[in-house]
C-alpha positions as CSV (number, residue, x, y, z in Angstrom):
1,M,-40.8,98.2,47.8
2,D,-44.5,99.3,47.8
3,V,-46.9,97.7,50.3
4,I,-50.3,97.9,48.6
5,P,-53.5,97.2,50.4
6,A,-56.1,95.3,48.4
7,I,-59.8,96.1,48.3
8,D,-61.8,93.4,46.5
9,L,-65.3,94.5,45.6
10,L,-68.2,92.0,45.4
11,A,-71.7,93.4,45.3
12,G,-70.4,96.7,46.6
13,R,-68.8,95.3,49.7
14,C,-65.2,94.7,50.7
15,V,-64.5,91.0,50.6
16,R,-61.7,88.4,50.4
17,L,-61.9,85.1,48.5
18,Y,-60.1,81.9,49.4
19,Q,-58.0,80.7,46.5
20,G,-60.2,82.7,44.2
21,D,-63.3,80.7,45.1
22,Y,-66.4,83.0,44.9
23,A,-68.3,80.5,47.0
24,R,-65.8,81.0,49.8
25,S,-65.9,84.8,50.1
26,Q,-65.7,86.6,53.4
27,V,-67.2,90.1,53.9
28,F,-64.8,92.3,55.9
29,N,-66.6,95.6,55.5
30,D,-69.8,97.0,53.9
31,D,-68.2,100.3,53.3
32,P,-65.2,100.0,50.9
33,V,-64.8,103.8,50.8
34,A,-64.2,103.9,54.6
35,V,-61.7,101.1,54.2
36,A,-59.9,103.0,51.5
37,R,-59.7,106.1,53.7
38,Q,-58.3,103.9,56.5
39,W,-55.5,102.5,54.4
40,A,-54.6,106.0,53.0
41,E,-54.6,107.5,56.5
42,Q,-52.2,104.8,57.6
43,G,-49.7,105.7,54.9
44,A,-50.5,103.3,52.0
45,A,-48.5,104.1,48.8
46,R,-51.4,103.2,46.6
47,L,-54.5,101.0,46.6
48,H,-55.2,97.9,44.6
49,L,-58.9,97.5,43.7
50,V,-60.5,94.4,42.1
51,D,-64.0,94.4,40.7
52,L,-64.7,90.7,41.4
53,D,-68.2,91.0,39.9
54,G,-66.6,92.4,36.7
55,A,-64.0,89.7,36.6
56,K,-66.7,87.0,36.7
57,T,-69.1,88.6,34.2
58,G,-66.8,90.6,32.0
59,Q,-68.9,93.7,32.5
60,P,-68.3,96.8,34.8
61,V,-70.3,96.4,38.0
62,N,-68.6,98.4,40.7
63,L,-67.8,101.6,38.9
64,K,-69.7,103.9,41.3
65,T,-67.8,102.4,44.3
66,I,-64.5,102.7,42.4
67,A,-65.3,106.4,41.6
68,A,-66.1,107.1,45.2
69,I,-62.8,105.6,46.4
70,V,-60.8,107.6,43.9
71,Q,-62.5,110.8,45.1
72,A,-62.0,109.9,48.7
73,V,-58.2,109.4,48.8
74,N,-55.2,111.4,47.6
75,I,-53.1,108.4,46.6
76,P,-53.0,106.5,43.3
77,V,-55.5,103.7,42.7
78,Q,-55.0,100.8,40.3
79,V,-58.0,98.8,39.2
80,G,-58.6,95.4,37.6
81,G,-61.3,92.9,37.2
82,G,-63.1,92.3,33.9
83,V,-61.3,94.9,31.9
84,R,-61.6,93.3,28.5
85,D,-62.0,96.1,26.0
86,R,-60.8,99.7,25.3
87,D,-64.1,101.2,26.5
88,R,-63.7,99.9,30.0
89,V,-60.1,101.1,30.1
90,R,-61.3,104.5,29.0
91,A,-64.1,104.5,31.7
92,L,-61.7,103.7,34.5
93,L,-59.2,106.3,33.5
94,E,-61.9,108.9,33.2
95,L,-62.8,108.2,36.8
96,G,-59.2,109.2,37.8
97,V,-57.8,105.7,38.2
98,E,-54.0,105.8,37.8
99,R,-53.3,102.4,36.4
100,V,-55.6,99.8,34.7
101,I,-54.9,96.1,35.2
102,L,-55.6,93.8,32.2
103,G,-55.9,90.1,32.7
104,T,-57.9,87.8,30.4
105,I,-57.3,89.9,27.3
106,A,-53.5,89.6,27.8
107,L,-54.0,86.0,26.7
108,E,-56.9,86.4,24.3
109,Q,-56.2,89.8,22.7
110,P,-52.5,90.4,22.9
111,E,-52.6,93.0,20.0
112,L,-54.9,95.2,22.1
113,V,-52.7,95.0,25.1
114,Q,-49.7,96.1,23.0
115,Q,-51.7,99.0,21.5
116,L,-52.9,100.2,25.0
117,A,-49.4,99.9,26.5
118,H,-48.0,102.1,23.8
119,E,-50.8,104.6,23.9
120,L,-50.8,104.8,27.7
121,P,-47.2,104.5,28.9
122,R,-47.0,103.7,32.7
123,Q,-50.7,103.2,32.9
124,I,-51.2,99.6,31.8
125,L,-50.4,96.7,34.1
126,V,-51.1,93.0,33.3
127,G,-52.3,90.7,36.0
128,I,-51.0,87.2,35.6
129,D,-52.9,84.8,37.9
130,A,-51.5,81.3,38.0
131,R,-52.7,77.9,39.1
132,N,-50.0,75.3,39.2
133,G,-47.9,77.6,36.9
134,R,-50.6,78.0,34.3
135,V,-52.5,81.2,33.6
136,A,-56.1,81.4,34.8
137,T,-58.6,83.7,33.2
138,R,-62.2,85.0,33.5
139,G,-62.2,85.6,37.2
140,W,-60.0,82.5,37.7
141,L,-62.8,80.3,36.6
142,E,-60.8,78.9,33.6
143,T,-57.2,77.7,33.4
144,S,-55.3,77.8,30.2
145,E,-52.4,75.8,29.0
146,V,-50.1,78.9,28.8
147,S,-47.4,79.1,31.4
148,A,-47.1,82.2,33.6
149,I,-43.5,82.6,32.5
150,D,-44.3,82.6,28.8
151,L,-47.1,85.2,29.3
152,A,-44.8,87.4,31.5
153,Q,-42.2,87.4,28.8
154,Q,-44.8,88.2,26.1
155,V,-46.4,91.2,27.9
156,A,-43.0,92.6,29.0
157,S,-42.0,92.7,25.3
158,Q,-45.3,94.6,24.6
159,G,-44.3,97.5,26.8
160,V,-46.6,97.2,29.8
161,A,-45.7,99.2,32.9
162,G,-45.5,96.0,35.1
163,I,-46.9,92.7,36.0
164,I,-49.0,91.7,39.0
165,Y,-48.3,88.0,39.8
166,T,-50.8,86.1,41.9
167,D,-50.4,82.5,42.9
168,I,-54.0,81.5,43.2
169,Q,-53.3,78.6,45.5
170,R,-51.8,81.0,48.0
171,D,-54.3,83.8,47.6
172,G,-56.3,84.4,50.7
173,T,-54.7,81.5,52.6
174,L,-52.2,83.3,54.8
175,K,-49.7,80.5,54.0
176,G,-47.0,82.8,52.6
177,P,-46.1,83.8,49.1
178,N,-44.7,81.4,46.5
179,L,-41.2,82.8,46.5
180,A,-39.8,80.2,44.1
181,A,-42.4,81.1,41.4
182,L,-41.9,84.8,42.0
183,R,-38.2,84.5,41.7
184,E,-38.5,82.6,38.4
185,L,-41.0,85.0,36.9
186,A,-39.2,88.2,38.0
187,A,-36.0,86.8,36.5
188,A,-37.8,86.1,33.2
189,A,-39.6,89.4,32.9
190,S,-38.0,92.7,32.0
191,V,-40.6,94.9,33.8
192,P,-41.3,95.4,37.5
193,V,-43.3,92.6,39.2
194,I,-45.8,93.1,42.0
195,A,-46.3,90.1,44.2
196,S,-49.8,89.0,45.3
197,G,-51.1,86.1,47.4
198,G,-50.4,84.5,50.7
199,V,-48.7,87.2,52.7
200,S,-49.3,86.5,56.4
201,S,-46.6,88.4,58.3
202,I,-43.9,91.0,58.3
203,T,-41.5,88.0,57.8
204,D,-43.2,87.3,54.5
205,L,-42.8,90.9,53.5
206,L,-39.1,90.8,54.3
207,S,-38.7,87.7,52.3
208,L,-40.2,89.5,49.3
209,L,-38.0,92.5,49.9
210,A,-35.0,90.2,49.3
211,L,-36.3,89.7,45.7
212,E,-36.4,93.4,45.0
213,P,-33.0,93.3,43.1
214,L,-34.7,90.8,40.7
215,G,-37.4,93.3,39.9
216,V,-40.1,92.6,42.6
217,S,-41.1,96.2,43.2
218,G,-44.2,95.8,45.3
219,V,-46.5,93.5,47.2
220,I,-50.3,93.5,47.5
221,V,-51.6,92.5,50.9
222,G,-55.2,91.6,51.5
223,R,-56.6,89.2,54.1
224,A,-53.6,89.7,56.5
225,L,-54.4,93.4,56.8
226,Y,-58.1,92.7,57.5
227,T,-57.5,90.0,60.1
228,G,-54.8,92.0,61.8
229,D,-52.0,89.5,61.1
230,V,-50.1,92.4,59.4
231,S,-50.3,96.0,60.6
232,L,-50.0,98.4,57.6
233,R,-48.1,101.0,59.7
234,E,-45.6,98.3,60.9
235,A,-45.2,96.9,57.3
236,L,-44.4,100.4,56.0
237,Q,-41.8,100.9,58.7
238,A,-40.2,97.6,57.9
239,I,-40.3,97.8,54.1
240,G,-40.3,101.5,53.4
241,P,-42.7,104.3,52.4
242,G,-43.3,103.1,48.8
243,R,-42.9,105.1,45.6
244,W,-46.2,106.7,45.0
245,Q,-44.5,110.1,44.9
246,D,-42.7,109.0,41.7
247,V,-46.0,108.9,39.8
248,P,-46.4,111.9,37.4
249,P,-48.7,114.6,38.9
250,D,-51.1,114.2,35.9
251,F,-51.6,110.5,36.5
252,G,-55.4,110.9,36.1
253,N,-55.0,112.1,32.5
254,S,-54.3,109.9,29.5
255,A,-54.4,109.7,25.8
256,L,-57.8,108.1,26.0
257,A,-59.4,110.7,28.2
């Protein structure tokens, strides 16, 4: 199972939010590129980047920082946050991003998600962020009436490479992942699921590893790495080296490039 460090970008800095609340952000480093190098040097399988400014505004904001991170490390990078049209997908892939994460448009423009998934096999992920089991959109500022399970089944049928599932009420809290929700979603979806939100210890990671037979293929770790509650090196020793080597060598190329 992949252990994937998160780098959340807000105004060019590396931050973490508490339950997705922009008013409760904590700056951990002013140099996200240095943070990316640190995680790569410690053996990360890949990096998970979120443009929080983009998620909130729907416009690309941190492209220069994302480009600098891609150039600075030799591992795949996946990026989400405000990716709501084909042009932004194209822009990220042209920077050398391996996989693009779609969120809001999975709910609002399902036909576009299906088109992109077929045009870019293995390069499109869908982020499903849930609050009380319902899908939140637009930087988690709005909550829909659509259940996370229903959306997971929909995007899986559209051919996406995988789903990143975040329980918003656990995100940034260090209270442990929502194992019950993950188990249900992974069982319902027919694509790999990456868990996100709440990881606070190696014990949490081992609990997630037990869900790997259901399709939980990775876990994104944020605050716990920055606070030192989880050591990336120790996590990789406990969970495994990840699968970044399975990514095709031309992951920076695409049909849209």
